[in-house]
C-alpha positions in Angstrom: -98.3 49.7 -7.5 -101.7 48.3 -7.6 -102.7 45.7 -5.1 -103.1 43.1 -7.7 -99.6 43.9 -9.4 -98.3 43.1 -5.5 -100.3 39.4 -5.2 -99.1 38.5 -9.0 -95.2 38.8 -7.4 -95.7 37.0 -3.9 -97.4 34.4 -6.3 -94.3 34.2 -8.8 -92.0 34.0 -5.9 -93.6 31.5 -3.5 -92.3 28.2 -3.0 -93.8 25.1 -4.1 -94.6 22.1 -1.3 -91.4 20.4 -0.5 -89.0 23.3 -1.5 -88.0 22.9 2.0 -87.4 18.9 2.3 -85.2 19.2 -0.6 -82.8 21.8 0.4 -82.6 20.2 3.6 -81.6 17.1 2.1 -78.8 19.5 -0.2 -76.5 19.7 1.9 -72.0 20.2 1.4 -69.1 18.5 3.3 -68.9 18.2 6.3 -65.4 19.7 7.7 -63.7 16.1 9.4 -64.0 15.5 5.1 -62.3 18.0 3.5 -60.1 17.8 6.5 -59.5 14.0 5.5 -58.9 14.4 1.3 -56.8 17.2 2.8 -54.8 14.5 4.3 -54.6 12.3 1.7 -53.9 14.4 -0.8 -51.2 15.3 1.3 -49.7 12.0 2.4 -50.0 11.2 -1.7 -47.8 14.0 -2.7 -45.4 14.1 0.0 -44.6 9.6 -0.7 -45.0 10.5 -4.9 -42.9 14.1 -4.6 -39.2 12.4 -4.1 -39.4 10.9 -7.3 -40.1 13.8 -9.1 -37.3 15.9 -7.2 -33.2 14.8 -8.1 -31.8 14.4 -4.3 -28.4 13.0 -5.9 -26.6 15.9 -5.0 -27.3 15.4 -1.4 -26.9 11.3 -1.6 -23.9 12.1 -2.9 -22.9 14.4 -0.2 -24.0 12.5 2.6 -22.3 9.9 0.6 -18.9 11.2 1.1 -19.0 12.0 4.2 -20.0 8.6 5.7 -16.9 6.4 3.6 -14.6 9.4 5.1 -16.4 8.8 8.2 -15.8 5.1 8.0 -12.3 5.5 7.0 -11.8 7.4 9.9 -13.3 4.8 12.6 -11.1 2.4 10.5 -8.0 4.3 11.5 -9.3 4.7 15.2 -10.2 1.4 15.7 -7.1 0.1 15.0 -5.1 2.3 16.8 -7.5 1.7 19.8 -7.0 -2.5 20.0 -3.2 -2.6 18.7 -3.9 -4.2 15.4 -4.4 -3.3 11.9 -7.6 -3.0 10.5 -9.0 -3.5 6.4 -11.7 -1.4 5.1 -11.9 -2.7 1.7 -14.3 -1.1 -1.9 -15.5 -2.8 -4.6 -16.0 -0.7 -7.6 -19.0 -0.5 -9.1 -21.0 -1.3 -6.3 -23.2 0.7 -3.7 -21.7 -1.1 -0.3 -18.1 -1.4 0.9 -16.5 -3.3 3.6 -15.3 -1.9 7.1 -13.7 -4.2 9.2 -15.5 -7.3 7.7 -19.2 -5.2 8.4 -20.7 -4.3 4.9 -22.2 -0.9 4.5 -24.2 0.5 1.9 -24.6 3.7 0.7 -27.2 6.4 0.2 -29.8 5.2 -2.7 -28.1 5.9 -6.4 -24.2 6.5 -5.0 -21.9 4.3 -6.5 -18.1 3.4 -6.0 -16.7 4.1 -9.3 -12.9 3.7 -8.1 -11.5 2.8 -5.0 -8.2 1.2 -3.4 -8.3 -0.3 0.1 -6.2 0.2 3.6 -4.9 -1.4 5.4 -4.1 1.0 8.8 -1.5 -0.2 11.2 -1.9 0.2 15.1 -0.2 3.3 14.5 -3.1 4.6 12.4 -0.6 5.2 9.4 -2.3 3.5 6.3 -0.9 0.9 4.0 -1.0 2.6 0.5 -2.1 6.2 0.3 -5.1 6.8 -2.3 -8.6 7.2 -3.1 -11.9 6.7 -3.3 -14.5 8.2 -5.7 -18.3 8.1 -5.7 -20.7 9.1 -8.1 -24.0 9.9 -8.2 -26.2 11.2 -11.2 -23.7 13.6 -12.9 -21.7 14.0 -9.5 -18.8 12.8 -8.5 -16.8 13.3 -5.2 -13.1 11.4 -4.3 -12.1 11.1 -0.4 -8.2 11.4 0.0 -6.2 9.6 2.1 -3.6 11.4 3.0 0.8 9.5 3.2 2.2 8.3 6.8 -0.4 10.2 8.7 -3.7 8.4 7.0 -5.9 12.5 7.3 -8.7 11.7 5.5 -10.1 14.4 3.1 -13.8 15.3 0.7 -12.7 17.1 -2.7 -15.4 17.9 -5.2 -15.5 16.2 -8.4 -13.2 13.0 -9.9 -11.0 15.1 -11.7 -10.0 16.8 -8.8 -7.0 16.1 -7.6 -6.3 15.0 -3.5 -4.3 17.8 -1.1 -0.3 17.9 -2.0 0.6 15.9 1.1 -1.9 13.3 -0.5 -0.9 10.5 -3.3 -3.4 11.0 -6.1 
């Protein structure tokens, strides 16, 4: 290449005056800004995600365990205080009464059918029966055995209770 060609190429690639200032002002995002955006997106997604997920099966399982535990608690309380104690269930509601204390079921879980149980000082229920709870299309049945008051949980409202309990 000749000297004139080299000079022409250098002139084409030369930066105009002040170009360094423009480049200095066109910086990208800082690391802190990027982290804040990621944190905000994470918080929003965590708060919105449960609305899109179906958690009814988990709520139903937790609700069945809660009702069974409260029936057992009422029975044990009757035996420890040597006095009758009652647990009452209102149908089509999301709460029930354990010895005059209101207990709320998890969200979207309702009682579709339920017997009230009064336990005597020996822990025996006055009636044998069951409580049905529903969430979405799922259903669980909590059965209380006759004479012993044993509590068991079975899947499905159409399911029968164990042989030693009443239907």
